[in-house]
Structure formats: structure tokens, C-alpha cells
C-alpha positions in Angstrom: 0.1 0.2 0.1 1.3 3.6 -0.9 1.9 6.0 1.9 0.4 9.2 1.6 3.1 12.0 2.0 1.8 15.6 2.9 2.5 18.1 0.2 0.0 20.8 0.9 1.7 23.4 3.1 -1.2 25.7 3.0 -3.8 23.0 4.2 -1.6 22.6 7.6 -3.5 23.5 10.7 -1.4 25.4 13.7 -1.0 22.2 15.8 0.2 20.1 12.9 3.2 22.8 12.3 4.1 22.5 15.8 3.9 18.8 15.5 6.1 19.1 12.6 8.2 21.5 14.3 8.6 18.9 17.5 9.7 16.0 15.7 12.2 17.9 13.7 13.9 19.1 16.8 15.0 15.8 18.3 14.7 14.0 21.3 16.4 16.2 23.6 15.2 19.6 22.9 11.5 18.2 22.0 11.6 16.9 25.6 12.5 20.3 27.0 9.8 22.2 25.1 7.4 19.4 26.6 8.2 20.0 30.0 6.9 23.8 29.4 3.6 23.2 28.3 0.7 22.5 30.2 -1.2 18.8 30.1 -3.9 19.9 27.6 -1.2 21.1 25.2 0.8 18.3 25.6 -2.5 15.9 25.3 -3.3 18.0 21.9 0.0 18.1 20.5 1.0 14.5 21.5 -2.3 13.6 19.4 -1.3 15.4 16.1 2.2 14.1 16.0 0.8 10.5 16.1 -1.6 11.3 13.5 0.8 13.1 11.1 1.7 10.4 8.6 4.7 11.0 6.5 5.6 15.1 5.3 7.5 15.9 2.6 11.2 17.7 3.1 9.9 20.7 1.4 6.8 21.4 3.6 9.4 20.7 6.8 12.0 23.4 5.0 9.2 25.7 4.3 8.0 25.4 7.8 11.3 26.2 9.3 12.1 29.3 6.8 8.1 30.6 8.0 9.3 30.1 11.9 12.7 31.8 11.5 11.3 34.9 9.7 8.5 35.0 12.5 10.9 34.8 15.3 13.7 37.4 13.5 10.8 40.0 12.9 9.4 40.6 16.1 12.4 42.2 17.4 12.8 42.3 21.5 9.4 42.1 23.6 8.9 42.6 27.2 5.5 41.7 28.2 3.9 43.2 31.6 0.7 43.4 33.2 0.3 47.2 32.1 1.1 46.4 28.3 -1.3 43.1 28.1 -4.0 45.3 29.7 -3.5 48.1 27.2 -3.8 45.7 24.3 -7.0 44.2 25.4 -8.5 47.5 26.1 -7.9 48.0 22.6 -10.2 45.3 21.7 -12.5 44.3 24.7 -14.8 46.3 26.8 -13.2 47.3 29.9 -15.4 45.3 32.3 -14.3 42.3 30.7 -10.8 43.1 30.5 -10.7 44.2 34.1 -12.3 40.5 35.0 -9.3 38.8 33.0 -6.7 41.0 34.6 -8.0 40.3 37.8 -8.1 36.3 37.0 -4.4 36.2 35.5 -3.0 38.4 38.4 -4.4 35.8 40.8 -2.8 32.9 41.7 -1.2 30.8 39.4 -2.7 27.8 37.5 -4.3 26.6 34.6 -7.5 25.7 35.8 -9.8 27.1 38.6 -8.8 24.1 40.6 -4.8 24.7 40.1 -5.3 28.3 41.0 -7.2 27.3 44.7 -4.1 24.7 45.3 -2.2 27.9 45.5 -4.6 29.7 48.0 -3.7 29.9 51.3 -6.0 27.9 53.7 -6.9 30.4 55.9 -8.3 32.4 52.9 -10.1 29.9 51.4 -11.6 28.5 54.8 -12.7 32.2 55.4 -14.7 32.6 52.4 -16.1 28.8 52.0 -17.6 29.1 55.5 -20.3 31.1 54.0 -21.1 28.9 51.4 -23.5 26.0 51.0 -21.9 22.7 52.8 -22.7 21.0 49.4 -20.7 24.0 47.5 -17.5 23.3 50.0 -18.1 19.3 49.6 -17.5 19.9 45.9 -14.5 22.2 46.0 -12.9 20.0 48.9 -13.5 16.9 46.5 -11.7 18.8 43.5 -8.6 20.1 45.4 -5.6 18.1 46.7 -6.2 16.0 50.1 -3.5 17.5 52.1 -4.6 21.3 51.1 -8.5 19.9 51.4 -7.4 18.8 55.2 -6.1 22.0 56.0 -8.7 24.0 55.0 -11.7 21.6 56.5 -9.7 21.9 60.1 -10.2 25.4 59.7 -14.0 25.5 59.2 -16.3 25.8 62.3 -16.8 22.3 63.6 -20.3 21.7 63.0 -20.5 23.2 59.6 -17.2 20.9 58.6 -19.4 18.0 59.9 -22.0 18.9 57.4 -19.4 19.0 55.0 -17.9 15.9 55.4 -21.4 13.8 55.4 -21.9 15.4 52.0 -18.9 14.2 50.4 -19.6 10.6 52.0 -22.7 10.8 50.3 -21.8 12.6 47.1 -22.0 11.0 43.8 -20.9 12.1 40.3 -20.9 15.8 40.2 -23.2 17.1 37.0 -21.0 18.9 34.7 -23.4 21.9 34.8 -23.1 22.0 38.7 -19.2 21.8 38.3 -19.4 24.5 36.0 -21.6 26.8 37.9 -19.5 26.5 40.9 -16.1 27.4 38.9 -17.8 30.5 37.4 -19.1 31.6 41.0 -15.4 31.1 42.0 -13.9 32.7 39.2 -16.2 36.0 39.2 -16.6 36.3 43.1 -13.9 34.4 45.0 -10.7 35.1 42.5 -11.8 38.8 41.5 -11.9 39.9 45.1 -8.6 37.7 45.9 -6.7 39.6 43.0 -7.8 42.9 44.3 -6.8 42.3 47.6 -3.6 39.8 47.2 -1.1 42.3 46.1 2.2 41.4 47.6 3.3 43.8 50.6 5.5 46.5 49.4 7.6 46.4 52.8 8.3 42.7 52.2 9.5 43.3 48.7 11.7 46.4 50.1 13.1 43.6 53.0 14.1 41.1 49.9 15.5 44.1 48.3 17.6 45.6 51.4 19.1 42.2 52.3 21.0 42.1 48.6 22.4 45.4 49.5 25.9 45.6 51.1 26.2 46.6 54.8 26.9 50.2 53.9 24.8 50.9 51.4 22.3 49.3 53.4 22.7 51.2 56.6 22.7 54.6 54.2 19.3 53.7 52.9 17.6 52.6 56.3 19.1 55.9 57.8 17.6 57.8 55.1 14.2 56.2 55.2 14.2 56.6 59.2 14.1 60.2 58.8 11.3 60.2 56.4 9.0 57.2 57.7 10.5 55.8 61.2 7.4 53.2 61.0 8.3 52.0 57.4 12.2 51.8 58.4 11.1 49.7 61.6 8.9 47.4 59.5 11.4 46.3 56.8 14.4 45.8 59.6 11.9 43.4 61.2 11.0 41.7 58.1 14.8 41.5 56.7 16.5 38.2 57.4 20.2 39.0 58.1 23.3 36.8 58.7 23.0 37.1 62.3 19.5 35.6 62.1 21.5 32.3 61.6 21.4 32.3 65.3 18.2 31.2 65.1 18.6 27.9 63.5 18.5 24.5 65.6 21.7 22.4 66.0 20.2 20.3 63.5 20.0 23.1 61.0 23.3 24.6 61.5 24.5 20.7 60.9 22.4 20.6 57.9 23.9 23.7 56.3 27.6 22.6 57.4 27.3 19.7 55.1 26.5 22.4 52.4 28.2 25.0 52.8 31.4 26.4 50.6 33.9 26.1 53.7 36.1 29.3 52.3 33.1 31.4 52.3 32.1 30.3 55.8 35.2 31.1 57.3 35.3 34.6 55.9 31.5 35.1 57.0 32.4 34.1 60.4 35.2 36.6 60.6 32.9 39.3 60.7 30.2 37.5 63.0 29.5 37.8 66.9 31.1 35.6 69.1 27.8 34.0 70.0 27.0 33.0 66.4 30.8 31.7 65.9 30.2 29.5 69.0 27.2 28.0 67.5 28.7 27.0 64.4 32.0 25.7 66.2 30.0 23.9 68.4 28.4 22.3 65.8 31.2 20.9 64.1 33.9 18.3 64.8 36.3 19.5 67.6 39.3 18.8 64.7 37.1 20.8 62.1 36.8 23.7 64.4 40.1 24.1 65.2 41.1 24.1 61.5 38.5 26.7 60.8 39.5 28.6 63.8 43.3 28.5 62.4 41.9 29.6 58.8 40.4 32.4 60.4 43.3 33.6 62.2 45.9 32.8 59.2 43.4 35.1 57.0 44.5 38.3 58.9 42.3 41.6 58.0 39.5 41.1 55.4 37.9 43.6 53.3 34.3 44.3 54.9 33.1 43.9 51.1 34.3 40.2 51.0 32.7 39.7 54.4 29.1 41.2 53.5 29.6 38.7 50.2 30.5 35.7 52.0 27.6 36.3 54.4 25.0 37.2 51.7 25.6 33.6 50.4 25.1 32.1 53.7 21.7 34.1 54.0 20.9 33.0 50.6 21.8 29.4 51.3 20.2 29.1 54.1 16.6 30.8 52.4 17.3 28.4 49.7 17.4 25.1 52.4 14.6 26.2 54.1 12.8 26.7 51.0 13.3 23.1 49.9 12.4 22.2 53.2 15.9 21.1 54.7 16.3 23.5 57.5 13.7 25.5 59.6 14.2 29.3 59.6 12.4 29.8 63.0 11.0 33.3 63.9 10.4 32.0 67.4 6.9 32.7 67.4 3.5 30.5 66.9 4.3 27.7 64.7 7.8 27.8 64.2 8.6 27.4 67.7 10.6 24.6 68.3 9.7 21.6 70.7 12.2 19.4 72.5 
């Protein structure tokens, strides 16, 4: 049987062009591109690739030429919320643009249920406690169990039991009901969240100040204190400094010591308080502590700039390890307190 070879370039759909391009790139590059796509895109593209059949070399060549021309003609682009909003307002009514922008500024996620997974459980519980138990049961059955459990624990107990009973009796939910709940969540909950969930400016400023060298940071804080003492104090309280590593428990210090660059640690400790030095030394073996003390002594005077850079490296390492759940940076209050 003769194999049909695709020759009609104009008849190609967008997904077919993407499928040809992916097949032409080779496994390694194609797999990297797939990792950047959502599940729906991967499914559609995979299905198109599977049904593509044979494509002539002239079509492949023409597709690459068109692709290269389109990429090279775009110039450099910067996409922002503001530029997107301006563009949308040229083609859509303002109220529709506002709804779209509120949605995309809300929590990340392709679907409404993905977005809910990124909403703080307290915020979600505060909203759901005013809804019908049946609605809450549907929502909690659609999000991940660990997230659902945290939300459930924050609901009033009698209301939570109503929700549990409805989840136990729940059968398959009609698509119309799901669509209706999703629409309500989008128009009421997510739009309000997008308006109120802007990042705290003081938190953002504290992170920026954390990345400054010591002299510049001190200069800015001093200048800010003259203009707005409250803001300066709030930023200082939010900043995580090198000396804050003293809040780590012994296991956290030991975990850091296994990953840290020993040369940078030596320079960082050169400018540390005696209390912090002792904390690191007591969590090393006696021999390792002795060697590090000798290394610090042999360094002689060290430039403040080098000490700042080494301490900044230590702070960033601690933050990265905390983000991965390898250590806990205690704030000394609430749930972060350590129990022995």
C-alpha cells in the first residue's frame, strides 16, 4: 500500500505545524519544550504528532523558513501586566478586561482547581464557611487531599461535619453544577482575591535591602528613618540577616555545614558575633572547629566587602534550604517554635 506524503503546506493547521517542528527538533530539545507545556497542550500536540503521517522534506524546510522569519521579525519584546492590559482594552470592553486581568493576576494555575491549590488555606476557609455545605463538599473533593484537610480543619466544627457527610454521600457531580461553582469562584472569590492579594511592599523592600551591601543598606535605612520611621522599622523587622542564622537549631546548623562552601563560611564568620561563631563551632567536630579557627586567624585582615559577600551567600543558602524544607528558619513565635 502506498504511503501518503503530505505536500500541501497551506492545508496545515497550527497544531500540525507545531507537531512537525517538534518532530524535527530531536528528542532532547523536544522533551525540554514539552516540560514547559501544560497537560492539555501536551495531549493535543501528542495526538497531532501521532496522526501526522509522512511529511515531505519541502514542507519541513518551508515551515522552518517561516518560523525563522516570524521569530526574527519580532525584535525584542517585554510583556507586562500593564502592556497586556493596554492591548486588551483596544479590542475588549473595560469590564471584560478588568475581569481577565483580575483572573491572571490571581494565584497561578491553568484551571480554577489549580488556582485554588495556590490559595492560602485560611483565606479559602474564610470564603467557604459562608457557602452551602454541598458547594464546599464539591470544592474540597476537587482540590488535593492535604490542602483540603487544612481547609477543613479551619472550618467551624458543626459546619465541617455537614461538609464531611455530604462528601461521603456524594456521587458524580454533574458538569453543569461544576461549571456553575467554577464560574462563581472565578467571578466572586478570585476577583476579590486578585484585588486584595497584592504583595506587601515592605516585604519586597526587605528582600531588596537584604541583597544590598552593609554600608548601602545602613545608608538607605537611616535615610528612610528620617522620612518614615514606621516603614523603616517594619522593613528592618522583615529582613533576614546573617545574625538571624543564630535562630537555627543545631540540626539546621549541621545541615548547612554539610552544604556550605567552607572558604566562604570562614570569611563570613570572620565578621560574625562571638555568639554566632560559637554556634557554628559547637556544631562541628572538635578537629574541624580547630582547623577553621586556624584558617580564620591565618586570613589576617579581611575587606568588609568580602565579608558582606560571604555573609550574603550564607543568608541565601539558608533561604534556599528553607524553601526546599531542608532546614527551618524559626521566627521564634507561633508554629515555628521548636519543641524538645
